[in-house]
mmCIF file of the C-alpha atoms, coordinates in Angstrom:
data_MODEL
# 
_entry.id   MODEL 
# 
loop_
_atom_site.group_PDB 
_atom_site.id 
_atom_site.type_symbol 
_atom_site.label_atom_id 
_atom_site.label_alt_id 
_atom_site.label_comp_id 
_atom_site.label_asym_id 
_atom_site.label_entity_id 
_atom_site.label_seq_id 
_atom_site.pdbx_PDB_ins_code 
_atom_site.Cartn_x 
_atom_site.Cartn_y 
_atom_site.Cartn_z 
_atom_site.occupancy 
_atom_site.B_iso_or_equiv 
_atom_site.pdbx_formal_charge 
_atom_site.auth_seq_id 
_atom_site.auth_comp_id 
_atom_site.auth_asym_id 
_atom_site.auth_atom_id 
_atom_site.pdbx_PDB_model_num 
ATOM 1  C CA . MET A 1 1  ? -45.343 -161.453 1.666   1.00 0.00 ? 1  MET A CA 1 
ATOM 2  C CA . GLY A 1 2  ? -46.159 -162.128 -1.723  1.00 0.00 ? 2  GLY A CA 1 
ATOM 3  C CA . ARG A 1 3  ? -44.004 -163.816 -4.672  1.00 0.00 ? 3  ARG A CA 1 
ATOM 4  C CA . ILE A 1 4  ? -43.939 -163.997 -7.757  1.00 0.00 ? 4  ILE A CA 1 
ATOM 5  C CA . VAL A 1 5  ? -41.959 -165.966 -9.702  1.00 0.00 ? 5  VAL A CA 1 
ATOM 6  C CA . VAL A 1 6  ? -40.152 -165.396 -13.501 1.00 0.00 ? 6  VAL A CA 1 
ATOM 7  C CA . GLU A 1 7  ? -38.954 -168.177 -15.483 1.00 0.00 ? 7  GLU A CA 1 
ATOM 8  C CA . VAL A 1 8  ? -36.675 -166.471 -18.622 1.00 0.00 ? 8  VAL A CA 1 
ATOM 9  C CA . MET A 1 9  ? -35.669 -169.794 -21.068 1.00 0.00 ? 9  MET A CA 1 
ATOM 10 C CA . PRO A 1 10 ? -33.176 -169.513 -23.991 1.00 0.00 ? 10 PRO A CA 1 
ATOM 11 C CA . LYS A 1 11 ? -35.314 -168.476 -28.002 1.00 0.00 ? 11 LYS A CA 1 
ATOM 12 C CA . PRO A 1 12 ? -35.475 -171.992 -29.486 1.00 0.00 ? 12 PRO A CA 1 
ATOM 13 C CA . GLU A 1 13 ? -32.819 -171.200 -31.986 1.00 0.00 ? 13 GLU A CA 1 
ATOM 14 C CA . ILE A 1 14 ? -30.197 -170.010 -29.127 1.00 0.00 ? 14 ILE A CA 1 
ATOM 15 C CA . LEU A 1 15 ? -27.516 -173.540 -29.147 1.00 0.00 ? 15 LEU A CA 1 
ATOM 16 C CA . ASP A 1 16 ? -27.924 -174.858 -25.459 1.00 0.00 ? 16 ASP A CA 1 
ATOM 17 C CA . PRO A 1 17 ? -24.866 -176.003 -24.548 1.00 0.00 ? 17 PRO A CA 1 
ATOM 18 C CA . GLN A 1 18 ? -25.762 -176.545 -20.252 1.00 0.00 ? 18 GLN A CA 1 
ATOM 19 C CA . GLY A 1 19 ? -28.750 -178.395 -21.605 1.00 0.00 ? 19 GLY A CA 1 
ATOM 20 C CA . LYS A 1 20 ? -26.394 -180.232 -24.307 1.00 0.00 ? 20 LYS A CA 1 
ATOM 21 C CA . ALA A 1 21 ? -24.664 -181.851 -21.306 1.00 0.00 ? 21 ALA A CA 1 
ATOM 22 C CA . VAL A 1 22 ? -27.715 -182.561 -19.152 1.00 0.00 ? 22 VAL A CA 1 
ATOM 23 C CA . VAL A 1 23 ? -29.264 -184.529 -21.238 1.00 0.00 ? 23 VAL A CA 1 
ATOM 24 C CA . GLY A 1 24 ? -25.967 -186.396 -22.584 1.00 0.00 ? 24 GLY A CA 1 
ATOM 25 C CA . SER A 1 25 ? -25.692 -187.729 -18.934 1.00 0.00 ? 25 SER A CA 1 
ATOM 26 C CA . LEU A 1 26 ? -28.715 -188.869 -18.208 1.00 0.00 ? 26 LEU A CA 1 
ATOM 27 C CA . PRO A 1 27 ? -28.434 -191.716 -20.306 1.00 0.00 ? 27 PRO A CA 1 
ATOM 28 C CA . ARG A 1 28 ? -25.557 -192.696 -18.090 1.00 0.00 ? 28 ARG A CA 1 
ATOM 29 C CA . LEU A 1 29 ? -27.546 -192.166 -15.144 1.00 0.00 ? 29 LEU A CA 1 
ATOM 30 C CA . GLY A 1 30 ? -30.649 -194.885 -16.541 1.00 0.00 ? 30 GLY A CA 1 
ATOM 31 C CA . PHE A 1 31 ? -32.938 -191.712 -17.082 1.00 0.00 ? 31 PHE A CA 1 
ATOM 32 C CA . GLU A 1 32 ? -33.398 -193.082 -21.112 1.00 0.00 ? 32 GLU A CA 1 
ATOM 33 C CA . GLN A 1 33 ? -36.716 -191.953 -21.847 1.00 0.00 ? 33 GLN A CA 1 
ATOM 34 C CA . PHE A 1 34 ? -35.639 -187.989 -22.227 1.00 0.00 ? 34 PHE A CA 1 
ATOM 35 C CA . THR A 1 35 ? -34.709 -186.274 -25.760 1.00 0.00 ? 35 THR A CA 1 
ATOM 36 C CA . GLY A 1 36 ? -33.353 -182.977 -24.899 1.00 0.00 ? 36 GLY A CA 1 
ATOM 37 C CA . VAL A 1 37 ? -33.255 -180.769 -22.170 1.00 0.00 ? 37 VAL A CA 1 
ATOM 38 C CA . ARG A 1 38 ? -33.319 -176.783 -22.266 1.00 0.00 ? 38 ARG A CA 1 
ATOM 39 C CA . GLN A 1 39 ? -31.831 -174.912 -18.949 1.00 0.00 ? 39 GLN A CA 1 
ATOM 40 C CA . GLY A 1 40 ? -33.208 -171.732 -18.057 1.00 0.00 ? 40 GLY A CA 1 
ATOM 41 C CA . ARG A 1 41 ? -33.084 -169.887 -15.178 1.00 0.00 ? 41 ARG A CA 1 
ATOM 42 C CA . ARG A 1 42 ? -35.809 -168.670 -12.884 1.00 0.00 ? 42 ARG A CA 1 
ATOM 43 C CA . PHE A 1 43 ? -36.407 -165.643 -10.783 1.00 0.00 ? 43 PHE A CA 1 
ATOM 44 C CA . GLU A 1 44 ? -38.005 -165.319 -6.888  1.00 0.00 ? 44 GLU A CA 1 
ATOM 45 C CA . LEU A 1 45 ? -39.202 -161.322 -6.742  1.00 0.00 ? 45 LEU A CA 1 
ATOM 46 C CA . THR A 1 46 ? -40.958 -160.795 -3.195  1.00 0.00 ? 46 THR A CA 1 
ATOM 47 C CA . VAL A 1 47 ? -42.698 -157.892 -2.359  1.00 0.00 ? 47 VAL A CA 1 
ATOM 48 C CA . ASP A 1 48 ? -44.887 -156.720 0.668   1.00 0.00 ? 48 ASP A CA 1 
ATOM 49 C CA . GLY A 1 49 ? -48.330 -157.730 1.058   1.00 0.00 ? 49 GLY A CA 1 
ATOM 50 C CA . PRO A 1 50 ? -50.602 -160.247 -1.834  1.00 0.00 ? 50 PRO A CA 1 
ATOM 51 C CA . VAL A 1 51 ? -48.803 -159.448 -5.344  1.00 0.00 ? 51 VAL A CA 1 
ATOM 52 C CA . THR A 1 52 ? -51.532 -156.878 -6.942  1.00 0.00 ? 52 THR A CA 1 
ATOM 53 C CA . GLU A 1 53 ? -51.643 -156.348 -10.573 1.00 0.00 ? 53 GLU A CA 1 
ATOM 54 C CA . GLU A 1 54 ? -49.340 -153.305 -9.823  1.00 0.00 ? 54 GLU A CA 1 
ATOM 55 C CA . HIS A 1 55 ? -46.692 -156.059 -9.292  1.00 0.00 ? 55 HIS A CA 1 
ATOM 56 C CA . LEU A 1 56 ? -46.881 -157.843 -12.509 1.00 0.00 ? 56 LEU A CA 1 
ATOM 57 C CA . ALA A 1 57 ? -47.104 -155.074 -14.933 1.00 0.00 ? 57 ALA A CA 1 
ATOM 58 C CA . ALA A 1 58 ? -43.324 -154.182 -12.497 1.00 0.00 ? 58 ALA A CA 1 
ATOM 59 C CA . ALA A 1 59 ? -42.799 -157.758 -12.877 1.00 0.00 ? 59 ALA A CA 1 
ATOM 60 C CA . ARG A 1 60 ? -42.936 -157.505 -16.693 1.00 0.00 ? 60 ARG A CA 1 
ATOM 61 C CA . GLN A 1 61 ? -40.959 -154.976 -17.329 1.00 0.00 ? 61 GLN A CA 1 
ATOM 62 C CA . ALA A 1 62 ? -38.492 -155.893 -14.865 1.00 0.00 ? 62 ALA A CA 1 
ATOM 63 C CA . ALA A 1 63 ? -38.552 -159.466 -17.012 1.00 0.00 ? 63 ALA A CA 1 
ATOM 64 C CA . ASP A 1 64 ? -38.334 -157.573 -20.048 1.00 0.00 ? 64 ASP A CA 1 
ATOM 65 C CA . THR A 1 65 ? -35.580 -155.470 -19.725 1.00 0.00 ? 65 THR A CA 1 
ATOM 66 C CA . LEU A 1 66 ? -33.120 -156.625 -16.873 1.00 0.00 ? 66 LEU A CA 1 
ATOM 67 C CA . LEU A 1 67 ? -34.028 -160.133 -15.973 1.00 0.00 ? 67 LEU A CA 1 
ATOM 68 C CA . SER A 1 68 ? -33.610 -161.463 -19.898 1.00 0.00 ? 68 SER A CA 1 
ATOM 69 C CA . ASN A 1 69 ? -31.526 -161.123 -22.732 1.00 0.00 ? 69 ASN A CA 1 
ATOM 70 C CA . PRO A 1 70 ? -34.348 -160.115 -25.616 1.00 0.00 ? 70 PRO A CA 1 
ATOM 71 C CA . ILE A 1 71 ? -31.228 -160.806 -28.097 1.00 0.00 ? 71 ILE A CA 1 
ATOM 72 C CA . ILE A 1 72 ? -31.119 -164.854 -27.514 1.00 0.00 ? 72 ILE A CA 1 
ATOM 73 C CA . GLU A 1 73 ? -33.942 -165.345 -24.007 1.00 0.00 ? 73 GLU A CA 1 
ATOM 74 C CA . ASP A 1 74 ? -37.320 -165.634 -24.089 1.00 0.00 ? 74 ASP A CA 1 
ATOM 75 C CA . VAL A 1 75 ? -39.544 -164.484 -20.829 1.00 0.00 ? 75 VAL A CA 1 
ATOM 76 C CA . VAL A 1 76 ? -41.665 -167.445 -20.523 1.00 0.00 ? 76 VAL A CA 1 
ATOM 77 C CA . SER A 1 77 ? -43.974 -166.713 -17.204 1.00 0.00 ? 77 SER A CA 1 
ATOM 78 C CA . VAL A 1 78 ? -44.457 -163.662 -15.313 1.00 0.00 ? 78 VAL A CA 1 
ATOM 79 C CA . ALA A 1 79 ? -46.612 -165.037 -12.526 1.00 0.00 ? 79 ALA A CA 1 
ATOM 80 C CA . ALA A 1 80 ? -47.190 -165.247 -8.927  1.00 0.00 ? 80 ALA A CA 1 
ATOM 81 C CA . ASP A 1 81 ? -46.333 -167.999 -6.334  1.00 0.00 ? 81 ASP A CA 1 
ATOM 82 C CA . GLU A 1 82 ? -49.606 -169.031 -4.624  1.00 0.00 ? 82 GLU A CA 1 
ATOM 83 C CA . GLU A 1 83 ? -47.557 -171.404 -2.086  1.00 0.00 ? 83 GLU A CA 1 
ATOM 84 C CA . ALA A 1 84 ? -45.587 -168.217 -1.043  1.00 0.00 ? 84 ALA A CA 1 
# 
């Protein structure tokens, strides 16, 4: 069974309130080294058998039309998960 991972992030110009909340909490927990956080989404799509180029093409199309909102988000990665 193969797996494809799709990662979606807010566009840089879009405010990320969840990321801001996390970056504000990190220093209170002792994590002083981080200056910014952006929170995105990860989708794992499974297929029967190994991942093919056709699967990846379909995953890219699904990412562009269903898994992301192209007005406020960028699809940053569509790749086969080699560990699956």
